[in-house]
N, C-alpha and C positions, 0 to 999 in steps of 0.2 A: 547533574552535579552528584559527586560522590557523597552519600549520606554520612560517611565516617570522616569527611574532610575536616570537620571542626572538633573531632575528638583529640584529647591530648595523646602524645606518644606514650607508649607504655614505659613504666619505670624499669630499672634494671632488674629488680626483684620479680616484677611481673613477667618480664621477658624470659628470665631464668626458669621460673616455675612452669610457664607454658611450654618452654622447650624440653624441660625434664619430663613433663607429662607426655608430650608428643612422642618422646623417644623411650618412655617406660623406664626412666632411670631415677636414681635416688642420690641424696646428698646428705652429709653430716658436716658439723662445723666444730672447730676447736679455736676458741678465741681467747686472747690475752688482752691486748690493748683495747680491743673493741668490746670486750666484756659482754658479749651476747648480742650485739647490735646486728651482726650479719644474720644470725638466727632470728631475731625479732623482725627484721625486714622481709625475710623469706616467709615466716609464719604469718605475717600480716596479709599475705595474699590468700584470697579464697582458694580453697582446694589444695593448698600447700601440703596438707596431711598425707597426700598420696606420694609425695616426692621427698619430704623432710624426715629424716630418721632420728637424728640426735644432735644436740648442741651441748658442748662443754665449754664453760668459762674457766680456763685454767690459768690463773694468775701466777701461782707460785711455781718455781722450778720443781719442787717436790711433787706436785700434782701433775705437772707435765711428764715427769718420769713415771710416777706410780700409775696414773690412769691412761695416759697416752703412749707410754713406752719410749719417751724421749731418753736417749742415752745420757746418764747422769754425767759421764765424763765430758761429753760435748757441752753440757750446760756449765760445768766447772771451768772448762777451757775457753769457751767462746761466749758464755753468757746466755741468757734466755732470749736476748734480742740478736738473732743471727739467722742466716739463711738455712744452715743445717737444721736448727731447732724448728724453724717454721716448717721445713720439709717433713721432719719427723712427726711433728704435730698433725700435719695434714694426712699423712699416711696412717698415723696411729688412730685417728678418729674415724677414718674410712674403714680400717679393719675392725675397730671396736663395734661399729654400727653395722658392719657388713653392708656398706653403702657402695654405690658405684664411684662416688667422688667424696673427697674430703677437702674442706677449705679450712685454712688456718690463718690467723693473724697474730703477730707478736711485734711489739714495738714500744716506743716511748711517746705517750700522749701528754705527759706532764713534764715535770722537771727532768733534766738529763739523768740517765740511768746507765750504770755499767759502762760509763765513759762514752756513751752514745748520746748525741744531741736530740733535743725535742724534735719530734717529727720524723725520726728514723723508724720506719716500719717495714717489716717483711710480710709479704702476703704469699701463700702457697696454695696450690691446687694439686691434688693427687688423684690419679686414676689407679687402676690395678697394676699398671706397668711403669708409669713415669710420674715425676713430681716436677711441677713448674713453680719457680720462685721468682718473685718480683721485689726489688728493693725500692722503697719510696723514701724521698727526702722532702717531706712536707714542711714548707717554710712558714711556720706559725709559732706563736709564743705558747708557753705552758697554760696561759690563761685561755687559750683557744682550744682547749682539750676536746670539746665536743666536735669542733670542725675537723680536727685531726682524726678522730674516731669515725666520723661520717665519711670523710674522703677515703680512709683505709677500707671501710666496709664497702664502698662503692667500687674500688679497685678489685676487691675480692669477688664481688658479684660479676664484675665485668670480665674477669678472667674466666669464670665459668661460662658466662654468655658467649664469649669468643670461642672457647673450646667447643661448645655445643654447636656453634655456627661453622665449625671446622676451619677456623682462621689458620692459615698456613704458617704465619709467623709465630704464633704461639705453639702450634703443634710441633714444630721443629726445635723448639728451645728447651724442652724438658730434659731431665736427667732420669736415667733409669733408677727405680727405687733402690735396687741393690747397689747403685753407685753413689748414693747421696754423700757418703763419707768422703770419697775420693774427688768428686766433681764440684762440690759446693764449698 
């Protein structure tokens, strides 16, 4: 009998940290609606200090622009909850930390915002060449804010897990960093 047969499956954050360690890669996070939950989940894993560079909780558009380099015009035109903003957040934090990957979340976990309904979330993953963005429509009420945040953080971790596992569907769906404005 396999002695590990009764051990629980690793959590997303454990799988991500292990894969980053094995490959000698690093990650940074920029979070709006998750408010640091992705960072918290990563740093809860023993040994994460060798792979986690930086976490930024960027709630306001001003901070997204000033710290992460998100184009203020994009924020004015599209709002802070949009695919291009998520992409720029992910690439911005990756650059800021000089990390191999940047993960970003932006969305609506409470009452509707910027004309977008509760549960609208964009999750982005950036490497040095491409940005991958996923739109989530989480069907929960504003009173279920923590559930929305947890689901969004799980999708963010899973995007990186799939990338590190060389998932072909994810690998072909990204947009070149230089083309974020035209493609998203």
